[in-house]
N, C-alpha and C positions, 0 to 999 in steps of 0.2 A: 837637051833628054834625050835617053835613046828610045828609039822605037819602040822594045819590048815595052819601059813604064811607060812610051804615050797609047801604049793597045790596053794595058793594063788598067789604068787611067779609065780609058773611054770603055772598057768591062763593069769598073766600079761606079761611072754613072750610067750606063745601061742598070745595073744592077738594083740603084739606089732606085730607079725610076724607077722601077720595078715594083719596087718593096709600094712605092707612092700610089700605082695603080692597084694593087695589094689592098692597100690601107682602104682606098675608096669603094672598091666591092664589097669591101668587111663593113665598111659605114652603108650599103645599100642592105645588107644581109640581116643583120644586130639592129634593132629599134632600141633605141641611145635614152634609158632611165636610170634612175639615181637606184640600182638594187644589188645587190651580189650575185640577181638572178642572168644582170645584163652582164659583170662581170666574166661569170663562166661562162657564158652563151658566146661574146668577146673571145675569151680564150680557146673558148674549141671551135672556132671559126677556122675553115684552110686555111683562106684565103689573110685570115690577122696573125695566124701561125705560121705563111709564107713567106707574107710583108719584114716579119720579124728576122727568118731563116736571112731572108736576101739582104737585110740591113748587117744581122750579124758579121756574115761572111762578107757585106762590102767596107764594114769596122776596120776588118781584117786585113782586107787589099788595102784599105785608107793606110794605114798604120805600115806597111808596109813600103809605099808610095814614099810615106811622109821621109821613110830613113835614108830617100833617094834621090830625093826633091825639095826645092824651099818651098815652104809652109804656102806662102804669096803665089807661088806656080799653081801647087798643085789644089787649091783653094780656087783657084779662075777656072781652070780646068771642070771642075768642080760644078761647079756653075752653069755645065753647059744643062742640067735637068732641071734649071727655070724653062729652059727653051722645049723640052725634047717633052715636059712630064705635059704642060699644057698643048703639046700637039696630040697627044696621048689622048688624054680627057678627052679631044672636040672630036676622034676619032672613032674609042672604043666607049666615052660614055654620050657621045653626043650634047656634049656640054659646045655654047656659041663659041665661035671664032668671030676676031673684029678684026678692022684694021690696026687698031692699036694692038692687042696681039704681035700680029704679025712683025709691024712694026716695033714692040718693044725684043719680042724675040732677039730681029737682026740687032738690034742696038747691041742687045749681049754679048751675042756673039763677037758682033765687032770690037767690045769692050773686051771678052777673052784673046783675042788676037792680039788688040795692043799692049796688053796686060803681060802674055807670053814670049813676046818676039825678043 
């Protein structure tokens, strides 16, 4: 993989990770009930709209990457989200951290290194 493709893949991971954080923020802002009013509040919640925008751009970047990289490698790098999002969940939202989170994250990173080497 070329350096520009790797850089773009990392940008994609960051973008999808930001989207997850924005979804969490939207969930905190909008009380979810079974009503059309809830759907409207969610659809007009800036964090939700921002998350969708990050997903849209990230999906376009992912399609571009898949034109240049085998799916098995691209998806392995995509798995970095499973490390980035929980870490920022701890930092931004004060979610609990544990040794299991740390060990699991290191196992994911190790798996990505093995899968992409």
